[in-house]
C-alpha positions as protocol buffer text, in pm:
chain_id: "A"
residue {
  index: 1
  type: UNK
  ca { x: 0 y: -2 z: -4 }
}
residue {
  index: 2
  type: UNK
  ca { x: 126 y: 337 z: -82 }
}
residue {
  index: 3
  type: UNK
  ca { x: 226 y: 572 z: 186 }
}
residue {
  index: 4
  type: UNK
  ca { x: -35 y: 827 z: 269 }
}
residue {
  index: 5
  type: UNK
  ca { x: 33 y: 1172 z: 390 }
}
residue {
  index: 6
  type: UNK
  ca { x: -77 y: 1284 z: 732 }
}
residue {
  index: 7
  type: UNK
  ca { x: -350 y: 1544 z: 799 }
}
residue {
  index: 8
  type: UNK
  ca { x: -272 y: 1906 z: 743 }
}
residue {
  index: 9
  type: UNK
  ca { x: -84 y: 1950 z: 1063 }
}
residue {
  index: 10
  type: UNK
  ca { x: 190 y: 1702 z: 938 }
}
residue {
  index: 11
  type: UNK
  ca { x: 187 y: 1898 z: 609 }
}
residue {
  index: 12
  type: UNK
  ca { x: 256 y: 2219 z: 800 }
}
residue {
  index: 13
  type: UNK
  ca { x: 539 y: 2067 z: 1001 }
}
residue {
  index: 14
  type: UNK
  ca { x: 684 y: 1941 z: 676 }
}
residue {
  index: 15
  type: UNK
  ca { x: 660 y: 2290 z: 519 }
}
residue {
  index: 16
  type: UNK
  ca { x: 821 y: 2449 z: 831 }
}
residue {
  index: 17
  type: UNK
  ca { x: 1116 y: 2200 z: 837 }
}
residue {
  index: 18
  type: UNK
  ca { x: 1193 y: 2246 z: 470 }
}
residue {
  index: 19
  type: UNK
  ca { x: 1177 y: 2620 z: 502 }
}
residue {
  index: 20
  type: UNK
  ca { x: 1416 y: 2646 z: 792 }
}
residue {
  index: 21
  type: UNK
  ca { x: 1648 y: 2392 z: 635 }
}
residue {
  index: 22
  type: UNK
  ca { x: 1664 y: 2589 z: 321 }
}
residue {
  index: 23
  type: UNK
  ca { x: 1749 y: 2903 z: 500 }
}
residue {
  index: 24
  type: UNK
  ca { x: 2065 y: 2773 z: 654 }
}
residue {
  index: 25
  type: UNK
  ca { x: 2393 y: 2877 z: 492 }
}
residue {
  index: 26
  type: UNK
  ca { x: 2618 y: 2572 z: 419 }
}
residue {
  index: 27
  type: UNK
  ca { x: 2939 y: 2766 z: 430 }
}
residue {
  index: 28
  type: UNK
  ca { x: 2871 y: 2860 z: 797 }
}
residue {
  index: 29
  type: UNK
  ca { x: 2897 y: 2485 z: 865 }
}
residue {
  index: 30
  type: UNK
  ca { x: 3222 y: 2444 z: 677 }
}
residue {
  index: 31
  type: UNK
  ca { x: 3035 y: 2282 z: 379 }
}
residue {
  index: 32
  type: UNK
  ca { x: 3169 y: 2387 z: 32 }
}
residue {
  index: 33
  type: UNK
  ca { x: 3078 y: 2305 z: -323 }
}
residue {
  index: 34
  type: UNK
  ca { x: 2810 y: 2402 z: -564 }
}
residue {
  index: 35
  type: UNK
  ca { x: 2449 y: 2309 z: -478 }
}
residue {
  index: 36
  type: UNK
  ca { x: 2143 y: 2296 z: -697 }
}
residue {
  index: 37
  type: UNK
  ca { x: 1914 y: 2419 z: -409 }
}
residue {
  index: 38
  type: UNK
  ca { x: 1970 y: 2668 z: -126 }
}
residue {
  index: 39
  type: UNK
  ca { x: 2036 y: 2548 z: 247 }
}
residue {
  index: 40
  type: UNK
  ca { x: 2154 y: 2222 z: 388 }
}
residue {
  index: 41
  type: UNK
  ca { x: 2072 y: 1886 z: 229 }
}
residue {
  index: 42
  type: UNK
  ca { x: 1827 y: 1663 z: 420 }
}
residue {
  index: 43
  type: UNK
  ca { x: 2090 y: 1410 z: 519 }
}
residue {
  index: 44
  type: UNK
  ca { x: 2306 y: 1694 z: 661 }
}
residue {
  index: 45
  type: UNK
  ca { x: 2033 y: 1804 z: 887 }
}
residue {
  index: 46
  type: UNK
  ca { x: 1962 y: 1440 z: 980 }
}
residue {
  index: 47
  type: UNK
  ca { x: 2341 y: 1389 z: 1066 }
}
residue {
  index: 48
  type: UNK
  ca { x: 2344 y: 1723 z: 1273 }
}
residue {
  index: 49
  type: UNK
  ca { x: 2030 y: 1606 z: 1454 }
}
residue {
  index: 50
  type: UNK
  ca { x: 2165 y: 1242 z: 1496 }
}
residue {
  index: 51
  type: UNK
  ca { x: 1859 y: 1084 z: 1346 }
}
residue {
  index: 52
  type: UNK
  ca { x: 1802 y: 855 z: 1050 }
}
residue {
  index: 53
  type: UNK
  ca { x: 1808 y: 1043 z: 719 }
}
residue {
  index: 54
  type: UNK
  ca { x: 1511 y: 837 z: 604 }
}
residue {
  index: 55
  type: UNK
  ca { x: 1310 y: 934 z: 916 }
}
residue {
  index: 56
  type: UNK
  ca { x: 1392 y: 1305 z: 861 }
}
residue {
  index: 57
  type: UNK
  ca { x: 1299 y: 1284 z: 498 }
}
residue {
  index: 58
  type: UNK
  ca { x: 954 y: 1133 z: 583 }
}
residue {
  index: 59
  type: UNK
  ca { x: 896 y: 1423 z: 832 }
}
residue {
  index: 60
  type: UNK
  ca { x: 965 y: 1675 z: 544 }
}
residue {
  index: 61
  type: UNK
  ca { x: 722 y: 1477 z: 318 }
}
residue {
  index: 62
  type: UNK
  ca { x: 449 y: 1469 z: 590 }
}
residue {
  index: 63
  type: UNK
  ca { x: 489 y: 1084 z: 646 }
}
residue {
  index: 64
  type: UNK
  ca { x: 589 y: 853 z: 927 }
}
residue {
  index: 65
  type: UNK
  ca { x: 367 y: 966 z: 1216 }
}
residue {
  index: 66
  type: UNK
  ca { x: 418 y: 1200 z: 1492 }
}
residue {
  index: 67
  type: UNK
  ca { x: 776 y: 1246 z: 1591 }
}
residue {
  index: 68
  type: UNK
  ca { x: 881 y: 1220 z: 1965 }
}
residue {
  index: 69
  type: UNK
  ca { x: 977 y: 1517 z: 2175 }
}
residue {
  index: 70
  type: UNK
  ca { x: 1334 y: 1396 z: 2178 }
}
residue {
  index: 71
  type: UNK
  ca { x: 1347 y: 1389 z: 1798 }
}
residue {
  index: 72
  type: UNK
  ca { x: 1204 y: 1738 z: 1785 }
}
residue {
  index: 73
  type: UNK
  ca { x: 1464 y: 1868 z: 2025 }
}
residue {
  index: 74
  type: UNK
  ca { x: 1743 y: 1714 z: 1809 }
}
residue {
  index: 75
  type: UNK
  ca { x: 1598 y: 1857 z: 1492 }
}
residue {
  index: 76
  type: UNK
  ca { x: 1573 y: 2205 z: 1659 }
}
residue {
  index: 77
  type: UNK
  ca { x: 1937 y: 2194 z: 1758 }
}
residue {
  index: 78
  type: UNK
  ca { x: 2033 y: 2075 z: 1415 }
}
residue {
  index: 79
  type: UNK
  ca { x: 1846 y: 2347 z: 1246 }
}
residue {
  index: 80
  type: UNK
  ca { x: 1966 y: 2614 z: 1493 }
}
residue {
  index: 81
  type: UNK
  ca { x: 1609 y: 2715 z: 1580 }
}
residue {
  index: 82
  type: UNK
  ca { x: 1545 y: 2999 z: 1824 }
}
residue {
  index: 83
  type: UNK
  ca { x: 1343 y: 2934 z: 2135 }
}
residue {
  index: 84
  type: UNK
  ca { x: 1013 y: 3066 z: 1976 }
}
residue {
  index: 85
  type: UNK
  ca { x: 1087 y: 2859 z: 1668 }
}
residue {
  index: 86
  type: UNK
  ca { x: 1153 y: 2546 z: 1883 }
}
residue {
  index: 87
  type: UNK
  ca { x: 802 y: 2606 z: 2056 }
}
residue {
  index: 88
  type: UNK
  ca { x: 637 y: 2638 z: 1710 }
}
residue {
  index: 89
  type: UNK
  ca { x: 804 y: 2313 z: 1612 }
}
residue {
  index: 90
  type: UNK
  ca { x: 655 y: 2139 z: 1911 }
}
residue {
  index: 91
  type: UNK
  ca { x: 305 y: 2287 z: 1842 }
}
residue {
  index: 92
  type: UNK
  ca { x: 327 y: 2165 z: 1484 }
}
residue {
  index: 93
  type: UNK
  ca { x: 465 y: 1822 z: 1554 }
}
residue {
  index: 94
  type: UNK
  ca { x: 294 y: 1735 z: 1886 }
}
residue {
  index: 95
  type: UNK
  ca { x: 20 y: 1994 z: 1927 }
}
residue {
  index: 96
  type: UNK
  ca { x: 169 y: 2115 z: 2257 }
}
residue {
  index: 97
  type: UNK
  ca { x: 467 y: 2339 z: 2370 }
}
residue {
  index: 98
  type: UNK
  ca { x: 776 y: 2166 z: 2473 }
}
residue {
  index: 99
  type: UNK
  ca { x: 867 y: 2109 z: 2838 }
}
residue {
  index: 100
  type: UNK
  ca { x: 1005 y: 2414 z: 3009 }
}
residue {
  index: 101
  type: UNK
  ca { x: 1387 y: 2433 z: 3004 }
}
residue {
  index: 102
  type: UNK
  ca { x: 1606 y: 2704 z: 3161 }
}
residue {
  index: 103
  type: UNK
  ca { x: 1867 y: 2876 z: 2943 }
}
residue {
  index: 104
  type: UNK
  ca { x: 2081 y: 3099 z: 3125 }
}
residue {
  index: 105
  type: UNK
  ca { x: 2125 y: 3461 z: 2993 }
}
residue {
  index: 106
  type: UNK
  ca { x: 2465 y: 3626 z: 2930 }
}
residue {
  index: 107
  type: UNK
  ca { x: 2310 y: 3964 z: 2838 }
}
residue {
  index: 108
  type: UNK
  ca { x: 2050 y: 4149 z: 2635 }
}
residue {
  index: 109
  type: UNK
  ca { x: 2025 y: 4279 z: 2271 }
}
residue {
  index: 110
  type: UNK
  ca { x: 2155 y: 4619 z: 2187 }
}
residue {
  index: 111
  type: UNK
  ca { x: 1799 y: 4725 z: 2104 }
}
residue {
  index: 112
  type: UNK
  ca { x: 1664 y: 4632 z: 2459 }
}
residue {
  index: 113
  type: UNK
  ca { x: 1968 y: 4808 z: 2622 }
}
residue {
  index: 114
  type: UNK
  ca { x: 1883 y: 5130 z: 2426 }
}
residue {
  index: 115
  type: UNK
  ca { x: 1517 y: 5098 z: 2548 }
}
residue {
  index: 116
  type: UNK
  ca { x: 1650 y: 5089 z: 2903 }
}
residue {
  index: 117
  type: UNK
  ca { x: 1865 y: 5388 z: 2835 }
}
residue {
  index: 118
  type: UNK
  ca { x: 1573 y: 5602 z: 2719 }
}
residue {
  index: 119
  type: UNK
  ca { x: 1413 y: 5578 z: 3056 }
}
residue {
  index: 120
  type: UNK
  ca { x: 1638 y: 5846 z: 3210 }
}
residue {
  index: 121
  type: UNK
  ca { x: 1428 y: 5912 z: 3523 }
}
residue {
  index: 122
  type: UNK
  ca { x: 1286 y: 5560 z: 3576 }
}
residue {
  index: 123
  type: UNK
  ca { x: 1536 y: 5293 z: 3716 }
}
residue {
  index: 124
  type: UNK
  ca { x: 1495 y: 4982 z: 3505 }
}
residue {
  index: 125
  type: UNK
  ca { x: 1672 y: 4637 z: 3481 }
}
residue {
  index: 126
  type: UNK
  ca { x: 1655 y: 4308 z: 3323 }
}
residue {
  index: 127
  type: UNK
  ca { x: 1684 y: 3993 z: 3535 }
}
residue {
  index: 128
  type: UNK
  ca { x: 1687 y: 3622 z: 3460 }
}
residue {
  index: 129
  type: UNK
  ca { x: 1457 y: 3364 z: 3615 }
}
residue {
  index: 130
  type: UNK
  ca { x: 1725 y: 3308 z: 3884 }
}
residue {
  index: 131
  type: UNK
  ca { x: 1730 y: 3686 z: 3941 }
}
residue {
  index: 132
  type: UNK
  ca { x: 2072 y: 3762 z: 3809 }
}
residue {
  index: 133
  type: UNK
  ca { x: 2067 y: 4114 z: 3680 }
}
residue {
  index: 134
  type: UNK
  ca { x: 2200 y: 4122 z: 3319 }
}
residue {
  index: 135
  type: UNK
  ca { x: 2116 y: 4467 z: 3205 }
}
residue {
  index: 136
  type: UNK
  ca { x: 2027 y: 4804 z: 3374 }
}
residue {
  index: 137
  type: UNK
  ca { x: 2019 y: 5172 z: 3299 }
}
residue {
  index: 138
  type: UNK
  ca { x: 2194 y: 5476 z: 3472 }
}
residue {
  index: 139
  type: UNK
  ca { x: 1882 y: 5568 z: 3666 }
}
residue {
  index: 140
  type: UNK
  ca { x: 1903 y: 5203 z: 3831 }
}
residue {
  index: 141
  type: UNK
  ca { x: 2272 y: 5260 z: 3905 }
}
residue {
  index: 142
  type: UNK
  ca { x: 2199 y: 5581 z: 4112 }
}
residue {
  index: 143
  type: UNK
  ca { x: 1881 y: 5462 z: 4284 }
}
residue {
  index: 144
  type: UNK
  ca { x: 1907 y: 5086 z: 4324 }
}
residue {
  index: 145
  type: UNK
  ca { x: 2264 y: 4945 z: 4293 }
}
residue {
  index: 146
  type: UNK
  ca { x: 2553 y: 5024 z: 4075 }
}
residue {
  index: 147
  type: UNK
  ca { x: 2568 y: 4688 z: 3912 }
}
residue {
  index: 148
  type: UNK
  ca { x: 2843 y: 4774 z: 3683 }
}
residue {
  index: 149
  type: UNK
  ca { x: 3091 y: 4781 z: 3975 }
}
residue {
  index: 150
  type: UNK
  ca { x: 3017 y: 4417 z: 4062 }
}
residue {
  index: 151
  type: UNK
  ca { x: 3145 y: 4087 z: 3903 }
}
residue {
  index: 152
  type: UNK
  ca { x: 2887 y: 3931 z: 3696 }
}
residue {
  index: 153
  type: UNK
  ca { x: 2838 y: 3645 z: 3915 }
}
residue {
  index: 154
  type: UNK
  ca { x: 2754 y: 3867 z: 4213 }
}
residue {
  index: 155
  type: UNK
  ca { x: 2472 y: 4069 z: 4047 }
}
residue {
  index: 156
  type: UNK
  ca { x: 2206 y: 3860 z: 4208 }
}
residue {
  index: 157
  type: UNK
  ca { x: 1898 y: 4018 z: 4378 }
}
residue {
  index: 158
  type: UNK
  ca { x: 1871 y: 3748 z: 4638 }
}
residue {
  index: 159
  type: UNK
  ca { x: 2247 y: 3794 z: 4740 }
}
residue {
  index: 160
  type: UNK
  ca { x: 2175 y: 4173 z: 4769 }
}
residue {
  index: 161
  type: UNK
  ca { x: 1886 y: 4121 z: 4994 }
}
residue {
  index: 162
  type: UNK
  ca { x: 2037 y: 3869 z: 5227 }
}
residue {
  index: 163
  type: UNK
  ca { x: 2414 y: 3937 z: 5222 }
}
residue {
  index: 164
  type: UNK
  ca { x: 2463 y: 4313 z: 5178 }
}
residue {
  index: 165
  type: UNK
  ca { x: 2412 y: 4522 z: 5484 }
}
residue {
  index: 166
  type: UNK
  ca { x: 2401 y: 4843 z: 5267 }
}
residue {
  index: 167
  type: UNK
  ca { x: 2117 y: 4713 z: 5062 }
}
residue {
  index: 168
  type: UNK
  ca { x: 1931 y: 4599 z: 5368 }
}
residue {
  index: 169
  type: UNK
  ca { x: 1958 y: 4934 z: 5529 }
}
residue {
  index: 170
  type: UNK
  ca { x: 1819 y: 5104 z: 5229 }
}
residue {
  index: 171
  type: UNK
  ca { x: 1481 y: 4908 z: 5251 }
}
residue {
  index: 172
  type: UNK
  ca { x: 1175 y: 5015 z: 5425 }
}
residue {
  index: 173
  type: UNK
  ca { x: 1009 y: 4703 z: 5615 }
}
residue {
  index: 174
  type: UNK
  ca { x: 1299 y: 4462 z: 5512 }
}
residue {
  index: 175
  type: UNK
  ca { x: 1133 y: 4173 z: 5665 }
}
residue {
  index: 176
  type: UNK
  ca { x: 815 y: 4184 z: 5452 }
}
residue {
  index: 177
  type: UNK
  ca { x: 1015 y: 4265 z: 5143 }
}
residue {
  index: 178
  type: UNK
  ca { x: 1249 y: 3981 z: 5200 }
}
residue {
  index: 179
  type: UNK
  ca { x: 955 y: 3739 z: 5229 }
}
residue {
  index: 180
  type: UNK
  ca { x: 801 y: 3872 z: 4913 }
}
residue {
  index: 181
  type: UNK
  ca { x: 1124 y: 3851 z: 4714 }
}
residue {
  index: 182
  type: UNK
  ca { x: 1183 y: 3489 z: 4827 }
}
residue {
  index: 183
  type: UNK
  ca { x: 825 y: 3370 z: 4720 }
}
residue {
  index: 184
  type: UNK
  ca { x: 850 y: 3563 z: 4388 }
}
residue {
  index: 185
  type: UNK
  ca { x: 1194 y: 3413 z: 4326 }
}
residue {
  index: 186
  type: UNK
  ca { x: 1061 y: 3061 z: 4381 }
}
residue {
  index: 187
  type: UNK
  ca { x: 788 y: 3108 z: 4142 }
}
residue {
  index: 188
  type: UNK
  ca { x: 1009 y: 3254 z: 3864 }
}
residue {
  index: 189
  type: UNK
  ca { x: 1265 y: 2971 z: 3884 }
}
residue {
  index: 190
  type: UNK
  ca { x: 992 y: 2704 z: 3877 }
}
residue {
  index: 191
  type: UNK
  ca { x: 808 y: 2870 z: 3591 }
}
residue {
  index: 192
  type: UNK
  ca { x: 1130 y: 2881 z: 3388 }
}
residue {
  index: 193
  type: UNK
  ca { x: 1238 y: 2521 z: 3456 }
}
residue {
  index: 194
  type: UNK
  ca { x: 1547 y: 2653 z: 3664 }
}
residue {
  index: 195
  type: UNK
  ca { x: 1488 y: 2451 z: 3990 }
}
residue {
  index: 196
  type: UNK
  ca { x: 1820 y: 2265 z: 3956 }
}
residue {
  index: 197
  type: UNK
  ca { x: 2005 y: 2582 z: 3875 }
}
residue {
  index: 198
  type: UNK
  ca { x: 1912 y: 2770 z: 4197 }
}
residue {
  index: 199
  type: UNK
  ca { x: 2019 y: 2486 z: 4421 }
}
residue {
  index: 200
  type: UNK
  ca { x: 2370 y: 2623 z: 4465 }
}
residue {
  index: 201
  type: UNK
  ca { x: 2253 y: 2964 z: 4532 }
}
residue {
  index: 202
  type: UNK
  ca { x: 1987 y: 2838 z: 4784 }
}
residue {
  index: 203
  type: UNK
  ca { x: 2233 y: 2637 z: 4968 }
}
residue {
  index: 204
  type: UNK
  ca { x: 2479 y: 2941 z: 4987 }
}
residue {
  index: 205
  type: UNK
  ca { x: 2214 y: 3159 z: 5118 }
}
residue {
  index: 206
  type: UNK
  ca { x: 2074 y: 2906 z: 5365 }
}
residue {
  index: 207
  type: UNK
  ca { x: 2434 y: 2874 z: 5510 }
}
residue {
  index: 208
  type: UNK
  ca { x: 2488 y: 3244 z: 5513 }
}
residue {
  index: 209
  type: UNK
  ca { x: 2146 y: 3372 z: 5645 }
}
residue {
  index: 210
  type: UNK
  ca { x: 1918 y: 3200 z: 5899 }
}
residue {
  index: 211
  type: UNK
  ca { x: 1659 y: 3445 z: 5786 }
}
residue {
  index: 212
  type: UNK
  ca { x: 1665 y: 3323 z: 5427 }
}
residue {
  index: 213
  type: UNK
  ca { x: 1674 y: 2956 z: 5542 }
}
residue {
  index: 214
  type: UNK
  ca { x: 1357 y: 3020 z: 5740 }
}
residue {
  index: 215
  type: UNK
  ca { x: 1181 y: 3205 z: 5461 }
}
residue {
  index: 216
  type: UNK
  ca { x: 1281 y: 2922 z: 5206 }
}
residue {
  index: 217
  type: UNK
  ca { x: 1131 y: 2663 z: 5425 }
}
residue {
  index: 218
  type: UNK
  ca { x: 808 y: 2846 z: 5439 }
}
residue {
  index: 219
  type: UNK
  ca { x: 747 y: 2745 z: 5070 }
}
residue {
  index: 220
  type: UNK
  ca { x: 560 y: 3064 z: 4976 }
}
residue {
  index: 221
  type: UNK
  ca { x: 498 y: 3131 z: 4609 }
}
residue {
  index: 222
  type: UNK
  ca { x: 412 y: 3484 z: 4505 }
}
residue {
  index: 223
  type: UNK
  ca { x: 365 y: 3683 z: 4183 }
}
residue {
  index: 224
  type: UNK
  ca { x: 610 y: 3959 z: 4093 }
}
residue {
  index: 225
  type: UNK
  ca { x: 386 y: 4170 z: 3860 }
}
residue {
  index: 226
  type: UNK
  ca { x: 354 y: 4528 z: 3996 }
}
residue {
  index: 227
  type: UNK
  ca { x: 361 y: 4700 z: 4314 }
}
residue {
  index: 228
  type: UNK
  ca { x: 531 y: 4982 z: 4522 }
}
residue {
  index: 229
  type: UNK
  ca { x: 882 y: 4985 z: 4652 }
}
residue {
  index: 230
  type: UNK
  ca { x: 1012 y: 5242 z: 4910 }
}
residue {
  index: 231
  type: UNK
  ca { x: 1383 y: 5316 z: 4957 }
}
residue {
  index: 232
  type: UNK
  ca { x: 1595 y: 5523 z: 5194 }
}
residue {
  index: 233
  type: UNK
  ca { x: 1825 y: 5684 z: 4954 }
}
residue {
  index: 234
  type: UNK
  ca { x: 2147 y: 5871 z: 5078 }
}
residue {
  index: 235
  type: UNK
  ca { x: 2101 y: 6174 z: 4847 }
}
residue {
  index: 236
  type: UNK
  ca { x: 1723 y: 6156 z: 4753 }
}
residue {
  index: 237
  type: UNK
  ca { x: 1593 y: 6079 z: 5092 }
}
residue {
  index: 238
  type: UNK
  ca { x: 1275 y: 5855 z: 5122 }
}
residue {
  index: 239
  type: UNK
  ca { x: 1183 y: 5751 z: 4778 }
}
residue {
  index: 240
  type: UNK
  ca { x: 859 y: 5579 z: 4669 }
}
residue {
  index: 241
  type: UNK
  ca { x: 869 y: 5382 z: 4345 }
}
residue {
  index: 242
  type: UNK
  ca { x: 585 y: 5217 z: 4149 }
}
residue {
  index: 243
  type: UNK
  ca { x: 729 y: 4915 z: 3954 }
}
residue {
  index: 244
  type: UNK
  ca { x: 582 y: 4704 z: 3676 }
}
residue {
  index: 245
  type: UNK
  ca { x: 723 y: 4383 z: 3528 }
}
residue {
  index: 246
  type: UNK
  ca { x: 727 y: 4285 z: 3162 }
}
residue {
  index: 247
  type: UNK
  ca { x: 817 y: 3970 z: 2982 }
}
residue {
  index: 248
  type: UNK
  ca { x: 1071 y: 4009 z: 2715 }
}
residue {
  index: 249
  type: UNK
  ca { x: 934 y: 3876 z: 2386 }
}
residue {
  index: 250
  type: UNK
  ca { x: 1113 y: 3583 z: 2249 }
}
residue {
  index: 251
  type: UNK
  ca { x: 1315 y: 3545 z: 2576 }
}
residue {
  index: 252
  type: UNK
  ca { x: 1104 y: 3356 z: 2826 }
}
residue {
  index: 253
  type: UNK
  ca { x: 1408 y: 3356 z: 3062 }
}
residue {
  index: 254
  type: UNK
  ca { x: 1421 y: 3726 z: 3105 }
}
residue {
  index: 255
  type: UNK
  ca { x: 1204 y: 3988 z: 3275 }
}
residue {
  index: 256
  type: UNK
  ca { x: 1224 y: 4363 z: 3264 }
}
residue {
  index: 257
  type: UNK
  ca { x: 1125 y: 4564 z: 3571 }
}
residue {
  index: 258
  type: UNK
  ca { x: 1072 y: 4934 z: 3539 }
}
residue {
  index: 259
  type: UNK
  ca { x: 1036 y: 5166 z: 3857 }
}
residue {
  index: 260
  type: UNK
  ca { x: 862 y: 5495 z: 3819 }
}
residue {
  index: 261
  type: UNK
  ca { x: 908 y: 5764 z: 4089 }
}
residue {
  index: 262
  type: UNK
  ca { x: 581 y: 5865 z: 4240 }
}
residue {
  index: 263
  type: UNK
  ca { x: 702 y: 6215 z: 4305 }
}
residue {
  index: 264
  type: UNK
  ca { x: 786 y: 6436 z: 3994 }
}
residue {
  index: 265
  type: UNK
  ca { x: 1056 y: 6628 z: 4189 }
}
residue {
  index: 266
  type: UNK
  ca { x: 1231 y: 6305 z: 4277 }
}
residue {
  index: 267
  type: UNK
  ca { x: 1227 y: 6197 z: 3917 }
}
residue {
  index: 268
  type: UNK
  ca { x: 1390 y: 6517 z: 3814 }
}
residue {
  index: 269
  type: UNK
  ca { x: 1656 y: 6459 z: 4070 }
}
residue {
  index: 270
  type: UNK
  ca { x: 1703 y: 6101 z: 3945 }
}
residue {
  index: 271
  type: UNK
  ca { x: 1748 y: 6228 z: 3595 }
}
residue {
  index: 272
  type: UNK
  ca { x: 2010 y: 6480 z: 3705 }
}
residue {
  index: 273
  type: UNK
  ca { x: 2212 y: 6221 z: 3911 }
}
residue {
  index: 274
  type: UNK
  ca { x: 2200 y: 5973 z: 3611 }
}
residue {
  index: 275
  type: UNK
  ca { x: 2305 y: 6243 z: 3371 }
}
residue {
  index: 276
  type: UNK
  ca { x: 2591 y: 6340 z: 3584 }
}
residue {
  index: 277
  type: UNK
  ca { x: 2709 y: 5993 z: 3622 }
}
residue {
  index: 278
  type: UNK
  ca { x: 2706 y: 5950 z: 3252 }
}
residue {
  index: 279
  type: UNK
  ca { x: 2907 y: 6256 z: 3199 }
}
residue {
  index: 280
  type: UNK
  ca { x: 3177 y: 6152 z: 3450 }
}
residue {
  index: 281
  type: UNK
  ca { x: 3225 y: 5828 z: 3259 }
}
residue {
  index: 282
  type: UNK
  ca { x: 3228 y: 5989 z: 2905 }
}
């Protein structure tokens, strides 16, 4: 009996695979020679994905049944798919998104950094699911913490809260804020599939801070959407900030947090401090 194609979803998967394969540049993989068609060959993608060339060919032809999650992950890696493309691949192949997996972030795109920099009176930062700060603006440096003076591995909000006396002294009602931070951190890490990645940090903080250890054992899970933050600033005095959190499109591992001063006079002072900081470093 002749092979019959799968329903339209398989045909869509086949089209997506072929489209992404033909977009790849053979030269970037060290492959030379003239080719009649653009992109990699099917057998080359199969080799990169460590699957049978016949099986991959069937998928591009809409045959062979539904692939497994393992096969789709291998193909996603072989085709160099972005995380949104990988999710789309799973929706086409299995009708569901892939299981959450955490990918640590090194930084942000220049475009996102420029967006942060336009907020000259609003402290803004980008943090990972494990609450490492990977980007910030000058307003955040003068109001919150000057992250640029810290080694990359030490720019963690949990460490600031529980290991820095300076940061602790700046907070109004540190105890309630600490409880909120731990609960929201737990939710973010679990949502991003980063539970194993936070083990070392949690162990470190449990050893260093009995207060953190007690809060961690409470197992509170909280949402970090929006709210109000109050600080005791050495130059600005008591500062009240409204904050909102935003997901970074295409980067499920990142969250942008923007703090807006409630008082317009404070906002202008922040703008001046941030501008003076930038001038000093120019």
